[in-house]
N, C-alpha and C positions, 0 to 999 in steps of 0.2 A: 504493500500500500504506500501511497505517497504521503508526504508530511501533511499536506492539506486534508487528506482523508483522516489521518490520525487526529489532527486538531479537531475536525468536525465530530468525530466519534467521542472524543474526550469532552468537548463542549456539550454535546447532546446528553451524555451521561450526567454531567454536573447540573445541567438545566433541569433534567427530569428529577434528579434527587432533590433539588431545591423545591420543585413543584409538589413533590410528595410530602415534604416537611411543612409547607405553609403555602398560602395563596401567593401567587406571583404574577407579574406582567412581563412578558417576553416581547421585546421589540426587535424584529428581524430574527436572525439566526435560524430561519426556517421553522419558526415556532408552530405554524399551522400544520406542518408535516410531523414535527416531533410529538405533538399532542393528539394526533388523529387516534380516535378510539377512546380517549379520556372522556369520561362522562361529563365532568365539569370543565369543559373547554369551550372558549369563545374565540373565534378568529376574526380579525378585522383587517381590511386592506384599505389604507389611506392613499388617496390619489389627488393630484393637482395637475392642472393643465401645464404644459411645458413652459408657456410664456410666464405664467405666475411663478413657477419654480425659478425661472431665470431671473425675474425681477427681484425676488427675495434673496437668492444666492448672490446675485450681482451687487445688491445693496450691502450685504454683509462683507463681501470681499472687495468692493470698490471696482468691479469689473463691468464691462459692457455686456448687455444681454446676449449679443451674438457669441461672445466668447464663453459665457456661462452655458448657453444652449449646447455648444459643442462638448463642454465638460459633462453636462447632464446626460447627453446621448451616449457618451463613452462609458460613463458609470452605469447607466441603465443596461448596456450590453454586457458589462462584466457581471452585474448582479443577476441578470437573467441567465447567463451561462452558468454561473455558480449555483443558482437555485435549480436549474434544469439538470445539472450534473448530480445533484444530491436528492432530488425529489422525484419519486416515480411519476411517469407521465399522467397517470390518472389523478394525481394530486394537483396538477398545474392548472 
């Protein structure tokens, strides 16, 4: 296995252990996949239009919208590839 897979397995184990001990909120980290089958599991997906994301990020970083849109698209590709690589197709 690769280092990335090892990290994911370790993170998954730790996140599940935390959830078994107390209520918790997991932001990202494939939480919807990790807790599939858990009775007390709520999964949310937050979304914003690309232009709104660019304005907000650009404001924080002091960058033009065009540059932040490129950054957002690149990050979205990486996140999608990461999620698709770890999540069974039926879960996507």
